[in-house]
C-alpha positions as CSV (number, residue, x, y, z in Angstrom):
1,M,-26.3,12.7,-3.1
2,S,-23.6,10.1,-3.0
3,V,-20.5,12.2,-1.9
4,K,-20.6,15.6,-0.3
5,V,-17.5,17.4,1.0
6,S,-17.9,20.7,2.9
7,N,-15.0,22.9,4.0
8,L,-12.7,19.9,4.4
9,T,-9.2,20.7,5.6
10,K,-6.2,18.5,6.4
11,S,-3.2,20.2,8.0
12,Y,0.3,18.9,8.7
13,G,1.8,21.5,11.1
14,R,1.4,24.9,9.3
15,Q,0.9,23.3,5.9
16,N,-2.6,22.6,4.6
17,A,-2.5,19.5,2.3
18,V,-6.2,20.0,1.8
19,D,-7.4,23.6,2.2
20,N,-11.1,24.2,3.0
21,I,-12.5,22.3,-0.1
22,S,-16.1,21.6,-0.9
23,F,-17.7,19.6,-3.7
24,E,-20.5,17.1,-4.4
25,I,-20.7,14.0,-6.6
26,K,-24.1,12.9,-7.5
27,T,-25.4,9.4,-7.6
28,G,-24.3,7.6,-10.9
29,E,-21.6,10.2,-11.8
30,I,-18.1,9.3,-12.7
31,A,-16.0,12.2,-11.4
32,G,-12.4,12.9,-12.5
33,F,-10.5,14.2,-9.5
34,I,-7.3,15.6,-11.0
35,G,-4.4,17.8,-10.1
36,P,-0.6,18.0,-10.0
37,N,1.5,15.8,-7.7
38,G,1.1,16.9,-4.2
39,A,-2.1,18.8,-4.9
40,G,-4.1,16.9,-2.2
41,K,-5.8,14.2,-4.3
42,S,-4.7,11.1,-2.4
43,T,-5.1,12.9,0.9
44,T,-8.7,13.8,0.1
45,M,-9.5,10.2,-1.0
46,K,-7.9,8.7,2.1
47,I,-10.1,11.0,4.3
48,L,-13.2,9.9,2.4
49,T,-12.4,6.3,2.8
50,G,-11.6,6.6,6.5
51,Y,-7.9,6.0,6.3
52,L,-7.0,9.5,7.4
53,P,-8.8,11.9,9.8
54,S,-9.4,15.4,8.7
55,S,-8.4,18.5,10.7
56,S,-11.8,20.2,10.1
57,G,-14.8,20.2,7.9
58,E,-17.5,17.6,7.0
59,A,-17.8,14.8,4.6
60,F,-20.8,12.6,3.8
61,V,-21.4,9.4,1.8
62,N,-25.1,8.7,1.1
63,N,-25.9,11.4,3.7
64,I,-23.9,9.5,6.4
65,S,-21.1,11.4,8.1
66,I,-17.8,9.7,7.5
67,F,-16.5,10.9,10.9
68,K,-19.4,9.7,13.0
69,N,-20.0,6.4,11.2
70,S,-16.7,5.3,9.8
71,L,-17.5,1.6,9.8
72,E,-20.7,2.0,8.0
73,I,-19.0,4.3,5.4
74,R,-16.4,1.6,4.8
75,R,-19.2,-0.8,3.9
76,Q,-20.5,1.6,1.3
77,I,-17.2,2.5,-0.3
78,G,-14.9,0.4,-2.5
79,Y,-11.4,1.7,-2.5
80,L,-8.5,1.0,-4.9
81,P,-5.4,2.9,-3.6
82,E,-2.6,4.1,-5.9
83,H,-0.3,1.3,-4.8
84,N,-2.6,-1.7,-5.1
85,P,-1.9,-3.9,-2.0
86,L,-2.2,-7.6,-2.9
87,Y,-0.9,-10.9,-1.6
88,P,1.1,-12.4,-4.5
89,E,1.2,-15.9,-2.9
90,M,-2.6,-16.1,-2.8
91,Y,-4.9,-17.4,-5.6
92,I,-7.4,-15.0,-7.0
93,K,-10.5,-16.7,-5.5
94,E,-8.7,-17.2,-2.2
95,F,-7.8,-13.5,-2.0
96,L,-11.4,-12.4,-2.8
97,E,-12.7,-14.7,-0.1
98,Y,-10.2,-13.1,2.3
99,A,-11.3,-9.6,1.2
100,A,-14.9,-10.4,1.7
101,G,-14.1,-11.6,5.2
102,T,-12.7,-8.2,6.1
103,Y,-16.1,-6.8,5.4
104,K,-17.7,-9.6,7.5
105,I,-19.7,-10.8,4.6
106,K,-20.0,-14.4,3.3
107,A,-18.7,-14.4,-0.2
108,T,-20.5,-17.4,-1.8
109,K,-19.1,-19.1,-4.9
110,K,-21.8,-17.2,-6.9
111,V,-20.8,-13.8,-5.6
112,I,-17.1,-14.4,-6.3
113,D,-17.8,-15.9,-9.8
114,N,-19.9,-12.8,-10.6
115,I,-17.1,-10.4,-9.5
116,I,-14.6,-12.4,-11.5
117,E,-16.8,-12.2,-14.6
118,M,-17.5,-8.5,-14.1
119,T,-13.8,-7.7,-13.9
120,G,-12.7,-9.9,-16.7
121,L,-10.5,-12.2,-14.5
122,G,-12.1,-15.5,-15.7
123,I,-9.2,-16.5,-18.0
124,E,-6.6,-16.0,-15.2
125,Q,-8.7,-17.1,-12.2
126,R,-6.7,-20.2,-11.4
127,K,-3.4,-18.4,-11.1
128,K,-1.7,-17.0,-8.1
129,I,-1.7,-13.2,-8.0
130,G,2.1,-13.0,-8.2
131,A,1.9,-14.7,-11.6
132,L,-0.4,-12.1,-13.1
133,S,0.5,-9.1,-15.4
134,K,0.1,-5.7,-13.9
135,G,-3.1,-5.2,-15.8
136,Y,-4.7,-8.3,-14.3
137,R,-3.4,-7.3,-10.8
138,Q,-5.3,-4.0,-11.2
139,R,-8.4,-6.1,-12.1
140,V,-7.9,-8.1,-8.9
141,G,-7.7,-4.7,-7.0
142,L,-10.9,-3.6,-8.6
143,A,-12.5,-7.0,-7.7
144,Q,-11.7,-6.6,-4.0
145,A,-13.0,-3.1,-4.1
146,L,-16.3,-4.4,-5.5
147,I,-16.6,-7.6,-3.5
148,H,-19.0,-6.1,-0.9
149,N,-21.1,-4.4,-3.6
150,P,-20.4,-0.7,-2.5
151,S,-22.5,2.1,-3.9
152,V,-19.4,4.4,-4.2
153,L,-16.1,3.5,-5.8
154,I,-12.9,5.5,-5.2
155,L,-10.0,4.8,-7.5
156,D,-6.6,6.4,-7.0
157,E,-4.5,6.2,-10.2
158,P,-6.0,2.9,-11.4
159,T,-4.1,2.8,-14.7
160,T,-0.6,3.8,-13.5
161,G,2.1,1.8,-15.2
162,L,-0.2,-0.1,-17.6
163,D,0.4,-0.4,-21.3
164,P,-2.0,1.3,-23.8
165,N,-4.1,-1.9,-24.3
166,Q,-4.4,-2.4,-20.6
167,I,-5.4,1.2,-20.0
168,I,-8.2,0.9,-22.5
169,E,-9.4,-2.4,-20.9
170,I,-9.4,-0.9,-17.4
171,R,-11.0,2.3,-18.7
172,N,-13.8,0.3,-20.3
173,L,-14.3,-1.6,-17.1
174,I,-14.6,1.6,-15.1
175,S,-17.2,2.9,-17.6
176,E,-19.3,-0.2,-17.2
177,I,-19.1,0.0,-13.4
178,G,-20.0,3.7,-13.5
179,K,-23.4,2.9,-15.0
180,E,-24.5,1.5,-11.7
181,K,-22.2,3.1,-9.1
182,T,-20.8,6.5,-8.2
183,V,-17.1,6.6,-9.1
184,M,-14.4,9.1,-8.0
185,L,-11.4,8.7,-10.1
186,S,-7.9,10.2,-9.7
187,T,-5.5,10.1,-12.7
188,H,-2.9,12.1,-14.6
189,I,-4.2,10.9,-18.0
190,M,-6.3,13.7,-19.4
191,Q,-7.6,11.5,-22.2
192,E,-8.9,9.1,-19.6
193,V,-10.9,11.8,-17.9
194,E,-12.3,13.0,-21.2
195,A,-13.2,9.5,-22.2
196,I,-15.2,8.4,-19.1
197,C,-15.9,11.2,-16.7
198,D,-19.1,13.1,-16.3
199,R,-17.7,15.7,-13.9
200,I,-14.3,17.1,-13.6
201,I,-12.9,18.5,-10.3
202,I,-9.4,20.1,-10.4
203,I,-7.4,20.6,-7.2
204,N,-4.2,22.6,-6.9
205,Q,-2.2,23.3,-3.8
206,G,-5.0,21.9,-1.7
207,K,-7.7,24.1,-3.2
208,I,-10.5,23.3,-5.7
209,V,-9.8,25.5,-8.8
210,A,-12.5,23.9,-11.1
211,N,-15.6,21.9,-10.6
212,E,-17.8,21.5,-13.7
213,N,-19.7,19.0,-15.8
214,Q,-17.3,17.9,-18.6
215,G,-19.4,19.7,-21.2
216,N,-18.9,23.0,-19.3
217,I,-15.3,22.6,-18.1
218,H,-14.1,25.2,-20.6
219,T,-15.9,27.9,-18.6
220,A,-13.3,27.3,-15.8
221,S,-10.7,28.8,-18.0
222,K,-9.5,32.3,-17.1
223,E,-9.2,33.1,-20.8
224,N,-12.3,31.6,-22.3
225,Y,-11.7,32.1,-26.0
226,L,-12.4,30.1,-29.2
227,T,-9.7,29.1,-31.6
228,F,-10.3,28.9,-35.4
229,V,-8.0,27.1,-37.8
230,V,-8.7,28.3,-41.4
231,E,-7.1,27.6,-44.7
232,F,-7.7,29.8,-47.8
233,D,-7.0,28.9,-51.5
234,N,-4.9,32.1,-52.0
235,E,-2.4,34.1,-50.0
236,V,-3.7,36.6,-47.4
237,E,-1.8,39.2,-45.5
238,I,-2.1,38.5,-41.7
239,N,-2.7,42.2,-40.9
240,K,-5.9,42.0,-42.9
241,I,-7.2,39.2,-40.6
242,E,-6.0,41.0,-37.5
243,E,-8.1,44.0,-38.5
244,M,-11.3,42.0,-38.7
245,E,-14.0,42.7,-36.1
246,D,-13.9,40.4,-33.0
247,V,-10.5,39.0,-33.9
248,T,-8.4,38.9,-30.7
249,K,-5.2,37.4,-32.0
250,A,-4.1,35.8,-35.3
251,L,-1.1,33.6,-36.1
252,S,0.1,32.8,-39.6
253,V,1.0,29.2,-40.1
254,D,1.9,30.1,-43.7
255,K,0.4,32.5,-46.3
256,L,-2.7,30.2,-46.6
257,R,-3.3,28.9,-43.1
258,F,-4.1,30.9,-40.0
259,V,-4.8,30.2,-36.3
260,I,-7.2,32.9,-35.0
261,Q,-8.5,33.5,-31.5
262,S,-11.8,35.3,-30.6
263,D,-14.2,35.3,-27.7
264,K,-17.1,35.0,-30.3
265,D,-17.9,32.6,-33.1
266,I,-16.5,34.4,-36.1
267,R,-16.9,31.6,-38.7
268,K,-19.5,33.6,-40.7
269,K,-17.3,36.7,-40.7
270,L,-14.4,34.6,-42.0
271,F,-16.5,33.4,-44.9
272,D,-17.7,36.9,-45.6
273,F,-14.0,38.1,-45.5
274,A,-13.1,35.4,-48.0
275,V,-16.0,36.5,-50.4
276,A,-15.0,40.1,-50.1
277,N,-11.4,39.3,-51.0
278,N,-12.4,36.9,-53.8
279,I,-10.8,33.9,-52.2
280,A,-12.2,30.5,-51.1
281,V,-12.2,28.8,-47.7
282,L,-10.7,25.3,-48.2
283,S,-11.2,24.3,-44.6
284,M,-12.2,25.7,-41.2
285,Q,-12.2,24.2,-37.7
286,K,-13.5,25.6,-34.5
287,K,-11.6,24.4,-31.4
288,E,-12.3,25.0,-27.7
289,K,-9.5,24.7,-25.2
290,T,-8.6,21.1,-24.4
291,L,-8.8,19.8,-20.9
292,E,-5.0,19.6,-20.9
293,E,-4.7,23.3,-21.7
294,I,-7.3,24.2,-19.0
295,F,-5.5,22.0,-16.5
296,Q,-2.1,23.6,-17.2
297,E,-3.6,27.1,-17.0
298,L,-5.3,26.5,-13.6
299,T,-2.4,24.6,-12.0
300,K,0.8,26.2,-13.2
301,N,2.6,28.2,-10.4
């Protein structure tokens, strides 16, 4: 088990920024850790990386307590905070040598060259950090987080402020890194979570409100229904559809197209309905709730 959190709490006076949370992230998983602003994401990440103490609870990385062995934990974790701290006057290689020194490791030319290649910095490697675009500065941040070859990577909003092309580049890079390392990723971009994350953990007001594999995240919804979008070749009265067995709710887009909700798969019944009414089904689509819809449902006040 790479990361295990048990009954973790962080209090500021009477307010719990993190309120008795528990979760596990297995070796090799990319976990999306998402929630509204102020939900406790960054606080949890700072506790896991040793930047903040907790008020109570336990946390382990590779079965090592982060509170009893903080120095060892920092050797095993790579951390990219939300506001990427860099030295703009330093050259990329110079900065990476400095970052390696903070871990008391000797970064040979081969090690640094490998990290530069892995993070796609080769074309810019002779520039000072201050001369780089924000996308490349994020790559430098990732490179410093990887310089000591950690087994766990914690990334807090790694694509904030990037343009669409830069987001895709960083997303692809994280996916590649996730094939060999355990990654905990915080972001507000739901498409990013859907694209690269194996596990989704949602936190709201300091509490975990969902923790599922991506394929099962719809089960976290309080109203776990299916939506069907169907189009017929002839007009149908909506009341006839609403009277169908297992139809929970129906909405008429126009006389030919309908959005229908049910807690069961009613596609066959819709085809039978069309046959019985001597009409044809031109198209039909089954849709489960999107991650964005589930997120809004679980985190709205």
